[in-house]
VOLO-424950 format. One line per 2 residues: number of its first residue (from 1); their letters; for each residue x, y, z of N, C-alpha, C. Coordinates in nm, 4 decimals. Example, Ala and Ser with C-alpha at 12.3 -4.5 7.8 and 13.67 -1.06 7.14 Angstrom:
// residues 2
1 = as = 1.3190/-0.5690/0.7800/1.2300/-0.4500/0.7800/1.3200/-0.3300/0.7800 | 1.2850/-0.2250/0.7080/1.3670/-0.1060/0.7140/1.2900/0.0030/0.7870
//
This chain:
// residues 224
1 = mk = 0.6454/-1.5514/-0.4629/0.5415/-1.4478/-0.4772/0.6061/-1.3106/-0.4811 | 0.5583/-1.2286/-0.5696/0.6069/-1.0918/-0.5791/0.4894/-0.9979/-0.5755
3 = lf = 0.4924/-0.9027/-0.4812/0.3858/-0.8042/-0.4740/0.4226/-0.6890/-0.5652 | 0.3778/-0.6961/-0.6900/0.4222/-0.5991/-0.7895/0.3918/-0.4562/-0.7495
5 = gl = 0.2734/-0.4331/-0.6987/0.2357/-0.2966/-0.6659/0.3253/-0.2369/-0.5591 | 0.3494/-0.3121/-0.4507/0.4295/-0.2593/-0.3413/0.5762/-0.2480/-0.3778
7 = sk = 0.6213/-0.3242/-0.4747/0.7639/-0.3254/-0.5048/0.8115/-0.1979/-0.5719 | 0.7196/-0.1213/-0.6326/0.7654/-0.0051/-0.7087/0.7325/0.1277/-0.6412
9 = hc = 0.6766/0.1227/-0.5197/0.6393/0.2471/-0.4557/0.7234/0.2753/-0.3320 | 0.6974/0.3886/-0.2691/0.7815/0.4361/-0.1611/0.7470/0.3703/-0.0281
11 = tf = 0.8386/0.3804/0.0670/0.8199/0.3239/0.1989/0.8649/0.4216/0.3046 | 0.7958/0.4190/0.4179/0.8389/0.4995/0.5313/0.9397/0.4240/0.6148
13 = vf = 0.9666/0.2955/0.5848/1.0492/0.2115/0.6704/1.1900/0.2663/0.6855 | 1.2511/0.3092/0.5740/1.3874/0.3595/0.5817/1.4002/0.5094/0.5567
15 = ns = 1.2930/0.5765/0.5227/1.3074/0.7126/0.4732/1.3556/0.8116/0.5776 | 1.3218/0.7897/0.7052/1.3660/0.8862/0.8058/1.5172/0.8881/0.8166
17 = kq = 1.5813/0.7712/0.8045/1.7269/0.7670/0.8100/1.7871/0.8200/0.6813 | 1.7271/0.7837/0.5693/1.7799/0.8277/0.4410/1.7690/0.9789/0.4258
19 = le = 1.6677/1.0384/0.4850/1.6491/1.1830/0.4778/1.7164/1.2544/0.5941 | 1.7872/1.1757/0.6791/1.8578/1.2291/0.7946/1.7653/1.3057/0.8879
21 = cn = 1.6472/1.2493/0.9089/1.5535/1.3078/1.0029/1.4594/1.1985/1.0512 | 1.3859/1.2287/1.1562/1.2932/1.1319/1.2105/1.1647/1.2045/1.2435
23 = fr = 1.0521/1.1402/1.2226/0.9268/1.2066/1.2497/0.8264/1.1075/1.3059 | 0.7182/1.1604/1.3577/0.6162/1.0786/1.4200/0.4850/1.0956/1.3457
25 = fl = 0.4214/0.9836/1.3114/0.2912/0.9888/1.2462/0.1848/1.0113/1.3533 | 0.1028/1.1128/1.3364/-0.0006/1.1464/1.4336/-0.1374/1.1497/1.3664
27 = ph = -0.2431/1.1325/1.4453/-0.3776/1.1288/1.3859/-0.4154/1.2541/1.3083 | -0.3623/1.3687/1.3461/-0.4086/1.4910/1.2809/-0.3596/1.5051/1.1376
29 = vl = -0.2677/1.4169/1.0940/-0.2206/1.4253/0.9562/-0.2906/1.3224/0.8680 | -0.3910/1.2567/0.9197/-0.4665/1.1617/0.8393/-0.5398/1.2321/0.7265
31 = rk = -0.5462/1.1662/0.6116/-0.6224/1.2164/0.4993/-0.7551/1.1410/0.4968 | -0.8649/1.2095/0.4969/-0.9949/1.1445/0.4913/-1.0771/1.2052/0.3792
33 = sv = -1.0840/1.1310/0.2688/-1.1640/1.1718/0.1533/-1.1344/1.3145/0.1091 | -1.0064/1.3504/0.1068/-0.9663/1.4834/0.0618/-0.8613/1.4670/-0.0462
35 = ih = -0.8775/1.5370/-0.1562/-0.7822/1.5273/-0.2663/-0.6813/1.6401/-0.2553 | -0.5537/1.6039/-0.2605/-0.4463/1.7031/-0.2598/-0.3551/1.6748/-0.3783
37 = kp = -0.3054/1.7785/-0.4389/-0.2126/1.7619/-0.5492/-0.0806/1.7096/-0.4958 | -0.0296/1.5968/-0.5517/0.0955/1.5411/-0.5017/0.2093/1.6420/-0.5112
39 = vv = 0.2934/1.6420/-0.4089/0.4069/1.7337/-0.4056/0.5350/1.6608/-0.4404 | 0.5507/1.5391/-0.3879/0.6707/1.4622/-0.4135/0.6393/1.3575/-0.5187
41 = nq = 0.7084/1.3599/-0.6292/0.6810/1.2668/-0.7370/0.7726/1.1454/-0.7346 | 0.8960/1.1628/-0.6852/0.9862/1.0495/-0.6817/0.9479/0.9566/-0.5681
43 = sl = 0.9904/0.8306/-0.5789/0.9572/0.7346/-0.4749/1.0788/0.6528/-0.4394 | 1.0804/0.6046/-0.3134/1.1837/0.5135/-0.2684/1.1380/0.3732/-0.3027
45 = nl = 1.2196/0.2751/-0.2746/1.1874/0.1389/-0.3148/1.1424/0.0556/-0.1961 | 1.0312/-0.0135/-0.2116/0.9854/-0.1096/-0.1116/0.9737/-0.2424/-0.1808
47 = st = 1.0790/-0.3207/-0.1765/1.0791/-0.4471/-0.2471/1.0325/-0.5579/-0.1560 | 0.9269/-0.6281/-0.1973/0.8783/-0.7425/-0.1225/0.8962/-0.8693/-0.2049
49 = sc = 0.9850/-0.8627/-0.3000/1.0057/-0.9758/-0.3882/1.0752/-1.0894/-0.3162 | 1.0294/-1.2132/-0.3422/1.0937/-1.3314/-0.2867/1.1762/-1.4012/-0.3940
51 = tv = 1.2050/-1.3314/-0.5025/1.2816/-1.3905/-0.6110/1.4230/-1.4219/-0.5666 | 1.4662/-1.5423/-0.5922/1.6010/-1.5830/-0.5533/1.6987/-1.5369/-0.6595
53 = sa = 1.8088/-1.4776/-0.6144/1.9120/-1.4359/-0.7083/2.0461/-1.4465/-0.6384 | 2.1524/-1.4312/-0.7175/2.2864/-1.4458/-0.6628/2.3159/-1.3407/-0.5577
55 = gr = 2.2569/-1.2223/-0.5745/2.2874/-1.1143/-0.4810/2.1885/-1.1020/-0.3672 | 2.1013/-1.2022/-0.3503/1.9945/-1.1904/-0.2506/2.0493/-1.1810/-0.1092
57 = ks = 2.1484/-1.2620/-0.0762/2.2013/-1.2625/0.0591/2.2596/-1.1276/0.0958 | 2.3368/-1.0684/0.0053/2.3984/-0.9389/0.0343/2.2928/-0.8303/0.0451
59 = rn = 2.1872/-0.8371/-0.0364/2.0810/-0.7377/-0.0306/2.0049/-0.7479/0.1011 | 1.9801/-0.8725/0.1453/1.9103/-0.8922/0.2714/1.9915/-0.8392/0.3879
61 = ts = 2.1230/-0.8618/0.3830/2.2108/-0.8106/0.4876/2.2075/-0.6594/0.4898 | 2.2121/-0.5990/0.3707/2.2067/-0.4540/0.3606/2.0750/-0.4008/0.4137
63 = sr = 1.9642/-0.4701/0.3827/1.8324/-0.4282/0.4294/1.8247/-0.4334/0.5812 | 1.8787/-0.5396/0.6384/1.8783/-0.5513/0.7844/1.9599/-0.4403/0.8484
65 = sr = 2.0715/-0.4055/0.7853/2.1554/-0.2975/0.8379/2.0827/-0.1646/0.8335 | 2.0131/-0.1371/0.7221/1.9384/-0.0130/0.7102/1.8243/-0.0079/0.8100
67 = lk = 1.7599/-0.1249/0.8297/1.6506/-0.1307/0.9256/1.7007/-0.1033/1.0664 | 1.8158/-0.1580/1.1011/1.8747/-0.1347/1.2329/1.9065/0.0122/1.2528
69 = ma = 1.9594/0.0763/1.1488/1.9905/0.2189/1.1558/1.8632/0.3016/1.1709 | 1.7569/0.2617/1.0956/1.6320/0.3383/1.0971/1.5626/0.3311/1.2323
71 = ta = 1.5790/0.2184/1.3020/1.5098/0.2020/1.4302/1.5932/0.2465/1.5491 | 1.7196/0.2815/1.5262/1.8096/0.3160/1.6367/1.7554/0.4313/1.7206
73 = nl = 1.7065/0.5353/1.6538/1.6550/0.6523/1.7248/1.5101/0.6804/1.6880 | 1.4359/0.5747/1.6652/1.2975/0.5898/1.6232/1.2134/0.6518/1.7334
75 = ke = 1.1365/0.7527/1.6982/1.0492/0.8171/1.7951/0.9289/0.7283/1.8258 | 0.8747/0.7457/1.9438/0.7573/0.6707/1.9829/0.6414/0.7078/1.8902
77 = qy = 0.5720/0.6081/1.8408/0.4658/0.6292/1.7446/0.3285/0.6222/1.8096 | 0.2348/0.6977/1.7555/0.0971/0.6923/1.8032/0.0315/0.5609/1.7615
79 = fd = 0.0598/0.5184/1.6379/-0.0017/0.3972/1.5855/0.0829/0.2753/1.6197 | 0.0152/0.1644/1.6458/0.0844/0.0386/1.6731/0.1308/-0.0281/1.5443
81 = yf = 0.0506/-0.0116/1.4391/0.0837/-0.0767/1.3126/0.0565/0.0149/1.1939 | 0.1430/0.0042/1.0937/0.1236/0.0708/0.9663/0.0834/-0.0356/0.8643
83 = lv = -0.0243/-0.0130/0.7943/-0.0735/-0.1077/0.6944/-0.0471/-0.0498/0.5557 | 0.0641/-0.0895/0.4970/0.1067/-0.0339/0.3686/0.0248/-0.0988/0.2572
85 = ld = -0.0480/-0.0167/0.1855/-0.1438/-0.0646/0.0855/-0.1155/-0.0015/-0.0495 | -0.1258/-0.0807/-0.1549/-0.1042/-0.0268/-0.2900/-0.1784/-0.1114/-0.3919
87 = fe = -0.2943/-0.0632/-0.4366/-0.3725/-0.1366/-0.5363/-0.3097/-0.1250/-0.6747 | -0.3372/-0.2277/-0.7567/-0.3179/-0.2177/-0.9010/-0.4556/-0.2368/-0.9639
89 = at = -0.4778/-0.1739/-1.0781/-0.6118/-0.1763/-1.1373/-0.6053/-0.1876/-1.2883 | -0.7183/-0.2247/-1.3476/-0.7292/-0.2330/-1.4923/-0.7066/-0.0949/-1.5543
91 = ck = -0.6480/-0.0931/-1.6730/-0.6188/0.0356/-1.7364/-0.5901/0.0157/-1.8851 | -0.6021/0.1271/-1.9580/-0.5665/0.1316/-2.0989/-0.4768/0.2515/-2.1238
93 = en = -0.3953/0.2426/-2.2261/-0.3050/0.3529/-2.2576/-0.3817/0.4687/-2.3192 | -0.3627/0.5873/-2.2607/-0.4252/0.7104/-2.3114/-0.5771/0.7035/-2.3155
95 = eq = -0.6358/0.6264/-2.2249/-0.7810/0.6157/-2.2213/-0.8275/0.5834/-2.0805 | -0.9266/0.6545/-2.0318/-0.9852/0.6280/-1.9016/-1.0965/0.5262/-1.9170
97 = ih = -1.0821/0.4100/-1.8559/-1.1855/0.3080/-1.8680/-1.2820/0.3169/-1.7499 | -1.4030/0.2700/-1.7724/-1.5054/0.2728/-1.6680/-1.5860/0.1444/-1.6729
99 = pq = -1.5970/0.0767/-1.5596/-1.5308/0.1114/-1.4337/-1.3879/0.0584/-1.4321 | -1.3027/0.1261/-1.3592/-1.1690/0.0749/-1.3351/-1.1793/-0.0218/-1.2171
101 = ei = -1.1143/-0.1373/-1.2288/-1.1300/-0.2405/-1.1276/-0.9963/-0.2826/-1.0684 | -0.9946/-0.3038/-0.9391/-0.8749/-0.3497/-0.8688/-0.8422/-0.4917/-0.9149
103 = ie = -0.7151/-0.5145/-0.9479/-0.6725/-0.6486/-0.9874/-0.5659/-0.7052/-0.8937 | -0.5128/-0.6220/-0.8057/-0.4190/-0.6706/-0.7035/-0.4437/-0.5944/-0.5744
105 = fp = -0.4514/-0.6703/-0.4641/-0.4868/-0.6134/-0.3347/-0.3809/-0.6590/-0.2337 | -0.2723/-0.5819/-0.2181/-0.1670/-0.6201/-0.1240/-0.1578/-0.5240/-0.0050
107 = vl = -0.1352/-0.5797/0.1136/-0.1169/-0.4983/0.2347/-0.0068/-0.5605/0.3196 | 0.0848/-0.4772/0.3668/0.1872/-0.5209/0.4614/0.1523/-0.4681/0.5996
109 = ki = 0.1566/-0.5532/0.7004/0.1361/-0.5115/0.8388/0.2733/-0.4907/0.9020 | 0.3062/-0.3643/0.9291/0.4386/-0.3289/0.9804/0.4277/-0.2794/1.1234
111 = ns = 0.5075/-0.3380/1.2104/0.5127/-0.2990/1.3509/0.5803/-0.1633/1.3629 | 0.5146/-0.0674/1.4250/0.5684/0.0689/1.4318/0.6889/0.0803/1.5247
113 = kt = 0.7067/-0.0159/1.6124/0.8191/-0.0104/1.7070/0.9459/-0.0730/1.6502 | 0.9272/-0.1760/1.5684/1.0427/-0.2467/1.5135/1.0615/-0.2216/1.3643
115 = le = 0.9575/-0.1716/1.2986/0.9539/-0.1527/1.1534/0.9690/-0.2840/1.0776 | 0.9408/-0.3941/1.1449/0.9429/-0.5255/1.0808/0.8062/-0.5555/1.0203
117 = te = 0.8065/-0.6211/0.9053/0.6824/-0.6681/0.8462/0.6411/-0.7964/0.9167 | 0.5313/-0.7919/0.9902/0.4883/-0.9073/1.0682/0.4082/-1.0067/0.9854
119 = tt = 0.3268/-0.9568/0.8943/0.2486/-1.0453/0.8091/0.1989/-0.9670/0.6885 | 0.1506/-1.0377/0.5891/0.1024/-0.9715/0.4675/-0.0324/-1.0285/0.4262
121 = fh = -0.1082/-0.9454/0.3572/-0.2283/-0.9914/0.2877/-0.2040/-0.9665/0.1402 | -0.2261/-1.0674/0.0597/-0.2070/-1.0485/-0.0841/-0.3066/-1.1326/-0.1612
123 = qy = -0.3764/-1.0673/-0.2528/-0.4740/-1.1386/-0.3339/-0.4883/-1.0719/-0.4700 | -0.4744/-1.1516/-0.5767/-0.5098/-1.1018/-0.7088/-0.6615/-1.1049/-0.7203
125 = vq = -0.7168/-1.0139/-0.7995/-0.8615/-0.9966/-0.8086/-0.9042/-1.0072/-0.9547 | -1.0086/-1.0855/-0.9801/-1.0586/-1.1011/-1.1163/-1.1529/-0.9869/-1.1513
127 = pr = -1.1208/-0.9110/-1.2550/-1.2113/-0.8022/-1.2962/-1.3383/-0.8583/-1.3570 | -1.4471/-0.7878/-1.3396/-1.5769/-0.8365/-1.3840/-1.6197/-0.7752/-1.5184
129 = vh = -1.5811/-0.6511/-1.5452/-1.6252/-0.5820/-1.6667/-1.5191/-0.5925/-1.7765 | -1.4026/-0.5354/-1.7528/-1.2917/-0.5442/-1.8492/-1.2063/-0.6657/-1.8111
131 = ke = -1.2527/-0.7815/-1.8544/-1.1933/-0.9067/-1.8082/-1.0549/-0.9331/-1.8645 | -1.0295/-0.8827/-1.9863/-0.9007/-0.9048/-2.0514/-0.8066/-0.7883/-2.0226
133 = lt = -0.6929/-0.8171/-1.9610/-0.5949/-0.7122/-1.9314/-0.5302/-0.6651/-2.0610 | -0.5100/-0.5371/-2.0724/-0.4452/-0.4812/-2.1912/-0.2939/-0.4979/-2.1795
135 = pf = -0.2235/-0.4996/-2.2933/-0.0765/-0.5057/-2.2887/-0.0185/-0.3905/-2.2066 | -0.0808/-0.2733/-2.2151/-0.0342/-0.1579/-2.1377/-0.0474/-0.1859/-1.9885
137 = ct = -0.1577/-0.2461/-1.9473/-0.1802/-0.2769/-1.8061/-0.0754/-0.3756/-1.7554 | -0.0469/-0.4772/-1.8353/0.0541/-0.5754/-1.7963/0.1915/-0.5110/-1.7860
139 = kl = 0.2231/-0.4254/-1.8808/0.3535/-0.3569/-1.8780/0.3642/-0.2649/-1.7570 | 0.2559/-0.1983/-1.7238/0.2567/-0.1031/-1.6131/0.2618/-0.1720/-1.4776
141 = tg = 0.1878/-0.2805/-1.4625/0.1722/-0.3440/-1.3311/0.2539/-0.4707/-1.3122 | 0.2941/-0.5333/-1.4224/0.3629/-0.6614/-1.4118/0.2678/-0.7783/-1.3939
143 = ii = 0.1379/-0.7532/-1.4050/0.0377/-0.8572/-1.3838/-0.0089/-0.9111/-1.5185 | -0.0017/-1.0430/-1.5370/-0.0458/-1.1049/-1.6610/-0.1846/-1.1656/-1.6418
145 = qd = -0.2468/-1.2047/-1.7525/-0.3848/-1.2527/-1.7496/-0.4035/-1.3740/-1.6582 | -0.3071/-1.4665/-1.6611/-0.3185/-1.5877/-1.5804/-0.3262/-1.5582/-1.4311
147 = mv = -0.2721/-1.4450/-1.3897/-0.2715/-1.4112/-1.2470/-0.4098/-1.3733/-1.1952 | -0.4962/-1.3233/-1.2841/-0.6280/-1.2787/-1.2394/-0.7403/-1.3749/-1.2782
149 = dg = -0.7164/-1.4557/-1.3812/-0.8194/-1.5514/-1.4228/-0.8478/-1.6509/-1.3097 | -0.9746/-1.6691/-1.2784/-1.0130/-1.7646/-1.1761/-0.9960/-1.7157/-1.0335
151 = qp = -0.9521/-1.5926/-1.0161/-0.9346/-1.5368/-0.8827/-1.0684/-1.4816/-0.8299 | -1.0786/-1.4568/-0.6996/-1.2041/-1.4032/-0.6442/-1.2340/-1.2632/-0.6974
153 = hi = -1.3618/-1.2276/-0.6995/-1.4013/-1.0924/-0.7337/-1.3835/-1.0033/-0.6111 | -1.3939/-0.8739/-0.6306/-1.3593/-0.7773/-0.5268/-1.4412/-0.7955/-0.3987
155 = ed = -1.5697/-0.8304/-0.4093/-1.6518/-0.8443/-0.2889/-1.6022/-0.9582/-0.2004 | -1.5536/-1.0661/-0.2619/-1.5001/-1.1782/-0.1847/-1.3636/-1.1442/-0.1256
157 = vl = -1.2860/-1.0668/-0.1997/-1.1555/-1.0245/-0.1492/-1.1730/-0.9329/-0.0273 | -1.2711/-0.8449/-0.0329/-1.2976/-0.7572/0.0811/-1.3380/-0.8376/0.2044
159 = ks = -1.4134/-0.9437/0.1847/-1.4503/-1.0303/0.2969/-1.3275/-1.0996/0.3536 | -1.2409/-1.1485/0.2660/-1.1178/-1.2146/0.3108/-1.0274/-1.1172/0.3847
161 = fd = -1.0227/-0.9930/0.3339/-0.9381/-0.8937/0.3994/-0.9938/-0.8569/0.5368 | -1.1244/-0.8482/0.5489/-1.1847/-0.8175/0.6784/-1.1534/-0.9277/0.7791
163 = kw = -1.1557/-1.0512/0.7347/-1.1187/-1.1628/0.8217/-0.9719/-1.1525/0.8609 | -0.8869/-1.1163/0.7652/-0.7436/-1.0982/0.7935/-0.7237/-0.9893/0.8986
165 = ma = -0.7965/-0.8804/0.8856/-0.7887/-0.7724/0.9843/-0.8284/-0.8237/1.1226 | -0.9351/-0.9002/1.1290/-0.9821/-0.9541/1.2566/-0.8827/-1.0550/1.3136
167 = dn = -0.8324/-1.1452/1.2294/-0.7375/-1.2464/1.2752/-0.6097/-1.1847/1.3288 | -0.5724/-1.0685/1.2763/-0.4507/-1.0004/1.3204/-0.4763/-0.8981/1.4302
169 = kl = -0.5967/-0.9037/1.4898/-0.6338/-0.8171/1.6025/-0.6349/-0.6692/1.5653 | -0.6432/-0.6391/1.4380/-0.6396/-0.4998/1.3944/-0.7739/-0.4299/1.4102
171 = ld = -0.8770/-0.5065/1.4414/-1.0083/-0.4475/1.4664/-1.0340/-0.4283/1.6155 | -0.9392/-0.4706/1.6994/-0.9539/-0.4518/1.8435/-0.9473/-0.3039/1.8786
173 = en = -1.0289/-0.2620/1.9724/-1.0357/-0.1205/2.0097/-0.9044/-0.0679/2.0669 | -0.8280/-0.1537/2.1309/-0.7041/-0.1089/2.1942/-0.5832/-0.1161/2.1007
175 = vk = -0.6048/-0.1546/1.9748/-0.4965/-0.1603/1.8759/-0.5166/-0.0468/1.7758 | -0.4147/0.0376/1.7630/-0.4226/0.1532/1.6720/-0.3414/0.1238/1.5453
177 = sv = -0.4087/0.1276/1.4328/-0.3411/0.1048/1.3052/-0.3917/0.2051/1.2031 | -0.3132/0.2235/1.0979/-0.3517/0.3177/0.9938/-0.2952/0.2690/0.8607
179 = fv = -0.3719/0.2879/0.7530/-0.3229/0.2555/0.6202/-0.2223/0.3609/0.5763 | -0.1200/0.3172/0.5048/-0.0202/0.4078/0.4482/-0.0188/0.3849/0.2978
181 = tc = -0.0393/0.4915/0.2222/-0.0465/0.4813/0.0768/0.0513/0.5779/0.0114 | 0.0869/0.5486/-0.1124/0.1746/0.6370/-0.1892/0.0856/0.7219/-0.2798
183 = gd = 0.0190/0.8197/-0.2192/-0.0795/0.9010/-0.2889/-0.2169/0.8766/-0.2298 | -0.3154/0.9542/-0.2752/-0.4518/0.9421/-0.2244/-0.5419/0.8584/-0.3155
185 = wd = -0.4895/0.8159/-0.4295/-0.5711/0.7488/-0.5308/-0.6357/0.6207/-0.4800 | -0.5598/0.5362/-0.4090/-0.6073/0.4030/-0.3717/-0.7370/0.4069/-0.2917
187 = ln = -0.7373/0.4879/-0.1837/-0.8511/0.4872/-0.0922/-0.9437/0.6067/-0.1088 | -0.8994/0.7073/-0.1815/-0.9856/0.8225/-0.2054/-1.0666/0.8078/-0.3340
189 = km = -1.0119/0.7380/-0.4310/-1.0785/0.7242/-0.5604/-1.1074/0.5790/-0.5975 | -1.0018/0.4981/-0.6043/-1.0158/0.3650/-0.6630/-1.1179/0.2779/-0.5920
191 = lp = -1.0972/0.2527/-0.4652/-1.1878/0.1645/-0.3923/-1.3291/0.2222/-0.3805 | -1.3463/0.3503/-0.3443/-1.4826/0.4047/-0.3353/-1.5585/0.4003/-0.4680
193 = kq = -1.4906/0.4314/-0.5791/-1.5588/0.4318/-0.7082/-1.5996/0.2920/-0.7511 | -1.5125/0.1937/-0.7270/-1.5491/0.0579/-0.7631/-1.6635/0.0080/-0.6753
195 = ae = -1.6586/0.0418/-0.5465/-1.7656/0.0026/-0.4551/-1.8987/0.0658/-0.4968 | -1.8923/0.1907/-0.5401/-2.0141/0.2597/-0.5843/-2.0721/0.1942/-0.7092
197 = hf = -1.9838/0.1591/-0.8026/-2.0303/0.1007/-0.9283/-2.0991/-0.0334/-0.9050 | -2.0414/-0.1160/-0.8184/-2.0970/-0.2490/-0.7947/-2.1874/-0.2541/-0.6722
199 = kl = -2.2148/-0.1351/-0.6157/-2.3034/-0.1247/-0.4996/-2.2558/-0.2131/-0.3837 | -2.1283/-0.1947/-0.3505/-2.0671/-0.2701/-0.2411/-2.0524/-0.1808/-0.1187
201 = ei = -2.0656/-0.2392/-0.0034/-2.0422/-0.1663/0.1213/-1.8995/-0.1943/0.1665 | -1.8224/-0.0881/0.1881/-1.6841/-0.1067/0.2306/-1.6702/-0.0670/0.3773
203 = pg = -1.5855/-0.1363/0.4518/-1.5689/-0.1084/0.5942/-1.5195/0.0334/0.6208 | -1.5576/0.0864/0.7352/-1.5200/0.2232/0.7703/-1.3719/0.2430/0.7912
205 = yf = -1.2966/0.1346/0.8175/-1.1532/0.1541/0.8410/-1.0791/0.1990/0.7160 | -1.1429/0.1911/0.5988/-1.0792/0.2415/0.4764/-1.0947/0.3930/0.4607
207 = dq = -1.1652/0.4589/0.5532/-1.1907/0.6023/0.5401/-1.0704/0.6889/0.5771 | -0.9708/0.6301/0.6413/-0.8567/0.7105/0.6875/-0.7257/0.6467/0.6427
209 = wl = -0.6308/0.7328/0.6047/-0.5013/0.6833/0.5611/-0.3975/0.7943/0.5713 | -0.2718/0.7552/0.5651/-0.1596/0.8481/0.5609/-0.0978/0.8425/0.4216
211 = ni = -0.0873/0.9571/0.3577/-0.0235/0.9676/0.2265/0.1258/0.9895/0.2493 | 0.2072/0.8881/0.2222/0.3504/0.8947/0.2518/0.4199/1.0033/0.1702
213 = kk = 0.3682/1.0349/0.0517/0.4277/1.1432/-0.0282/0.4220/1.2751/0.0483 | 0.3081/1.3003/0.1097/0.2920/1.4261/0.1816/0.3741/1.4279/0.3104
215 = mi = 0.3894/1.3108/0.3730/0.4720/1.3049/0.4938/0.6184/1.3331/0.4615 | 0.6659/1.2785/0.3499/0.8041/1.3058/0.3081/0.8199/1.4534/0.2743
217 = ar = 0.7207/1.5079/0.2038/0.7261/1.6492/0.1680/0.7296/1.7366/0.2932 | 0.6473/1.7008/0.3914/0.6453/1.7774/0.5156/0.7781/1.7676/0.5890
219 = tl = 0.8372/1.6477/0.5888/0.9659/1.6261/0.6538/1.0762/1.7089/0.5877 | 1.0670/1.7230/0.4562/1.1676/1.7997/0.3814/1.1374/1.9491/0.3836
221 = gi = 1.0243/1.9862/0.4450/0.9891/2.1278/0.4522/0.9249/2.1803/0.3263 | 0.8651/2.0898/0.2479/0.7952/2.1294/0.1268/0.6474/2.1386/0.1584
223 = fw = 0.5869/2.2526/0.1386/0.4474/2.2708/0.1723/0.3666/2.3108/0.0500 | 0.2374/2.2902/0.0546/0.1489/2.3218/-0.0576/0.0310/2.4039/-0.0105
//
């Protein structure tokens, strides 16, 4: 299994060491339904690919070494878990389609103390309106038609995800978790607009998230 969306975006897991600094995520930096112009355009790599290759062992060793370095002087975090989320959606080249629909729903549950990925939620989603993926969409996301055909629709995926949240104790009052996204698009635009179009009720825990681009920008002293 390869989580295409998460594999091409940035991660907070190693960035504090790579940027030679360390920071703490706090509630006051949460983004809640607010649009900000992105400041940092480049992204680091978060590969969740399970593809076997000749260099896999050496890469895994390197990853473990970087993780050990990143956690060596890790500051105490307010949140117990970071839920790294990155949707992929239907799209066309040079054209805005309506409605745009989520076709991949991946989340990594990362322990804030160890920075280890404890478990994942991953589900491809069958679009209801624009059922046929465009060549541009496949090229952009890495998702082919067979991956979404016969998969659950978004309302069923949301139910499965809510169960996953409950099974992982993430809905417990004494457990603090927050979504981490590479930009505000996923939870500020994509999910709310699709929910509005299909008249779906989405859980309140999607109302808050941390935009990792802005956290990196803040760490580097870039302000907007």
